[in-house]
C-alpha positions in Angstrom: 31.7 -169.7 73.2 29.6 -167.6 75.6 26.1 -166.4 74.5 27.3 -162.8 74.7 30.3 -163.6 72.5 28.1 -165.4 70.0 25.7 -162.5 69.9 28.6 -160.1 69.3 29.7 -162.2 66.3 26.1 -162.2 65.0 26.0 -158.4 65.2 29.4 -158.1 63.4 28.2 -160.5 60.7 24.8 -158.8 60.2 25.9 -156.2 57.6 27.9 -158.9 55.7 25.0 -161.3 55.8 22.7 -158.5 54.5 25.2 -157.8 51.7 25.4 -161.5 50.8 21.6 -161.8 50.7 21.5 -158.8 48.4 24.4 -159.9 46.2 22.7 -163.3 45.6 19.9 -161.4 43.8 22.3 -159.5 41.6 23.3 -161.0 38.3 26.8 -162.5 38.4 28.3 -159.9 35.9 27.1 -157.0 38.2 28.2 -158.5 41.5 31.7 -157.1 41.5 30.4 -153.6 41.0 28.1 -154.1 44.0 31.2 -155.2 45.9 33.1 -152.1 44.9 30.2 -150.0 46.1 30.3 -151.8 49.4 34.0 -151.2 49.7 33.7 -147.5 49.0 30.9 -147.3 51.6 33.0 -149.1 54.2 35.9 -146.7 53.5 33.6 -143.8 54.2 31.8 -145.2 57.3 34.4 -147.4 59.1 37.2 -145.2 60.6 39.5 -148.0 61.5 39.4 -149.5 57.9 40.0 -146.0 56.4 42.8 -145.2 58.8 44.8 -148.4 58.1 44.7 -147.8 54.4 45.7 -144.2 54.6 48.4 -144.8 57.2 50.1 -147.4 55.0 49.8 -145.3 51.9 51.4 -142.3 53.8 54.2 -144.6 54.9 55.1 -145.7 51.4 54.1 -142.6 49.4 54.9 -139.7 51.8 55.3 -137.3 48.9 51.9 -138.1 47.3 49.4 -135.2 47.7 46.7 -135.9 50.3 43.8 -135.7 47.8 45.5 -138.2 45.5 46.3 -140.5 48.4 42.7 -140.5 49.5 41.5 -141.2 46.0 43.9 -144.1 45.8 42.7 -145.4 49.2 39.1 -145.4 48.0 40.0 -147.3 44.9 41.9 -149.8 47.0 39.0 -150.3 49.3 36.7 -150.9 46.3 39.2 -153.4 44.8 39.5 -155.3 48.1 35.7 -155.6 48.5 35.2 -156.6 44.9 37.7 -159.5 45.3 36.2 -160.7 48.6 32.8 -160.6 47.0 34.0 -162.7 44.1 35.6 -165.2 46.5 32.4 -165.5 48.6 30.7 -166.5 45.3 33.6 -168.5 43.9 31.2 -171.3 43.0 29.7 -169.1 40.3 33.1 -168.5 38.7 33.1 -172.0 37.3 29.6 -171.4 35.8 30.1 -168.0 34.4 33.9 -168.0 33.8 35.3 -164.5 34.0 38.0 -164.9 31.3 41.7 -165.2 32.3 44.7 -164.3 30.2 47.6 -166.6 31.2 51.2 -165.6 30.6 54.7 -165.9 31.9 57.3 -168.7 32.2 56.2 -169.9 35.6 53.3 -171.9 34.1 55.7 -174.0 32.1 57.7 -174.6 35.2 54.6 -175.8 37.1 53.7 -178.1 34.2 57.2 -179.5 34.0 57.2 -180.2 37.7 53.8 -182.0 37.3 55.2 -184.1 34.5 58.1 -185.1 36.8 55.7 -186.2 39.4 56.3 -183.2 41.7 54.3 -180.3 42.9 54.9 -176.6 43.3 54.6 -173.8 45.8 52.6 -171.0 44.4 53.3 -167.7 46.2 51.3 -164.5 45.9 49.7 -161.8 47.9 46.4 -160.1 48.6 46.7 -158.4 45.3 44.3 -157.9 42.4 42.0 -160.9 42.1 44.2 -163.3 44.1 41.9 -166.3 43.9 41.9 -166.1 40.1 45.4 -167.7 40.3 43.9 -171.0 41.6 40.9 -170.7 39.3 43.2 -170.5 36.3 45.4 -173.3 37.5 42.3 -175.5 38.1 41.1 -174.8 34.6 44.5 -175.7 33.2 44.3 -179.1 34.9 46.6 -178.1 37.7 44.3 -177.9 40.7 46.0 -176.2 43.6 45.2 -176.2 47.3 45.7 -173.3 49.7 46.4 -172.5 53.3 44.1 -170.1 55.0 43.4 -168.6 58.5 40.0 -169.7 59.8 37.8 -166.7 60.7 36.9 -166.2 64.3 33.3 -165.3 63.4 31.3 -168.6 63.2 28.7 -167.0 61.0 31.1 -165.7 58.4 33.5 -168.7 58.4 31.4 -171.2 56.4 30.7 -168.7 53.7 34.4 -167.8 53.3 35.6 -171.5 53.5 33.1 -172.6 50.9 34.3 -169.9 48.6 37.9 -170.8 49.0 37.3 -174.5 48.4 35.5 -173.7 45.2 38.7 -172.4 43.6 40.7 -175.5 44.4 41.3 -178.1 47.0 42.5 -179.3 49.4 42.3 -176.4 51.9 44.6 -176.4 54.9 43.9 -174.3 58.0 46.8 -172.5 59.6 48.3 -174.3 62.5 50.4 -177.4 63.2 47.8 -179.9 61.9 47.2 -177.9 58.7 50.9 -177.5 58.1 51.5 -181.3 58.4 48.7 -182.0 56.0 50.1 -179.5 53.5 53.6 -181.0 53.7 52.1 -184.4 53.0 50.2 -183.0 50.0 53.4 -181.5 48.6 55.4 -184.7 49.2 52.7 -186.6 47.2 53.2 -184.2 44.2 50.4 -181.7 45.0 50.5 -177.9 44.7 49.7 -175.3 47.3 49.2 -171.6 47.1 50.3 -169.3 49.9 49.6 -165.5 50.3 52.8 -164.3 51.8 52.3 -160.6 52.1 51.0 -160.2 55.6 52.8 -159.3 58.8 54.2 -162.5 60.4 55.5 -162.3 64.0 57.6 -165.5 63.6 59.2 -164.3 60.4 62.3 -162.3 59.7 62.6 -158.6 58.7 63.0 -158.3 54.9 62.5 -155.2 52.7 59.1 -154.6 51.1 58.6 -151.3 49.3 61.7 -149.9 51.0 60.5 -150.7 54.5 61.6 -153.6 56.8 58.7 -156.0 57.0 58.2 -159.1 59.1 58.0 -161.8 56.4 57.3 -165.5 56.6 59.9 -167.9 55.2 57.6 -170.8 55.0 57.0 -170.8 51.2 60.7 -170.9 50.4 61.4 -173.5 53.2 58.7 -175.8 51.8 59.9 -175.4 48.2 63.5 -176.2 49.3 62.5 -179.1 51.5 60.4 -180.7 48.7 62.7 -179.7 45.8 59.9 -178.1 43.9 59.7 -174.7 42.2 58.7 -171.5 44.1 56.6 -169.6 41.6 55.2 -166.1 42.2 51.9 -165.6 40.4 49.7 -162.5 40.2 46.0 -162.0 39.3 46.1 -158.5 37.8 42.7 -157.0 37.1 42.1 -155.4 33.7 38.8 -153.7 34.4 38.8 -151.9 31.0 38.5 -155.2 29.3 36.6 -157.0 32.1 39.4 -159.7 32.3 42.0 -160.9 34.8 45.6 -161.3 33.6 47.2 -164.2 35.5 50.9 -163.7 35.3 53.2 -166.6 36.2 56.6 -165.2 37.0 59.8 -167.3 36.5 60.5 -169.5 39.5 62.6 -167.9 42.2 66.1 -169.3 42.1 67.0 -171.6 45.0 69.0 -170.1 47.8 68.6 -169.4 51.4 65.0 -168.9 52.5 65.8 -165.3 53.3 67.2 -164.7 49.8 64.2 -166.3 48.2 61.6 -164.4 50.1 63.6 -161.2 49.6 63.2 -161.9 45.9 59.5 -162.5 46.4 59.0 -159.2 48.2 60.9 -157.4 45.4 58.6 -158.9 42.8 55.5 -158.2 44.9 56.7 -154.6 45.4 57.0 -154.2 41.6 53.4 -155.3 41.1 52.2 -153.0 43.8 54.0 -150.0 42.4 52.6 -150.8 38.9 49.0 -151.2 40.2 48.9 -149.6 43.7 45.1 -149.6 43.8 45.0 -153.4 43.6 46.9 -154.2 46.8 45.2 -154.9 50.2 46.5 -151.7 51.9 44.2 -152.3 54.9 46.5 -155.0 56.3 48.7 -154.0 59.2 51.8 -154.9 57.2 54.3 -152.7 58.9 53.2 -153.1 62.5 55.9 -153.9 65.1 56.6 -157.6 65.6 
């Protein structure tokens, strides 16, 4: 990396680094509120961030009045920032334990697969408190690894990786080596969590919220290859009670990878429509692939 490129990454990390330094001084129970404030500030001051959220909301909710859409966008920005703040300080979750409410038939399916000496593919999205899913599984004695995309910024990357590792291991970087390691982990009876709601150039077009969306087939393919359940799980925030509801949906029925991921998109879409402020609308989900 050239000195100029490194300096550019340092400049980009500076506001995040300042926020992290401030957040460390804030008591754990108040840190999420600080994250929300950071997200609302970013929405107001960063045009590209604001534009991506509003563009996606206009695409999916074209009849929503503009003031209502902007209010929803601000709430989404706050939710995104709160979750990312919590992930960056995931090590504190084990110490302070934000309480989880676990429900749904998928948890029994994961336990049954564990009892049979097999793993599971946990599939979710950037929705609610998405890392609460692995925290809850770890507390239930079902530690679950994850796949992630290494960040290009060398100053931000160690903070993010450390946070992800705190919720469950092993962690697999995207790429051929990470994929091979993840498949070995599944073959040995391990579990892996995949966030499958982002645009994927090598995927296929499947409907999401009524729009064709380039979707990865990998979660379904891995579940079929290893004969393990594909279980959608959602970490739904309940801010009124200060809790997170971790909902384990029933496993998706085996079929073709396209059929299985179409079912996943439908379940994800239902969660988004029920709690639209909790999805990561800033992703370029419907860009052309």
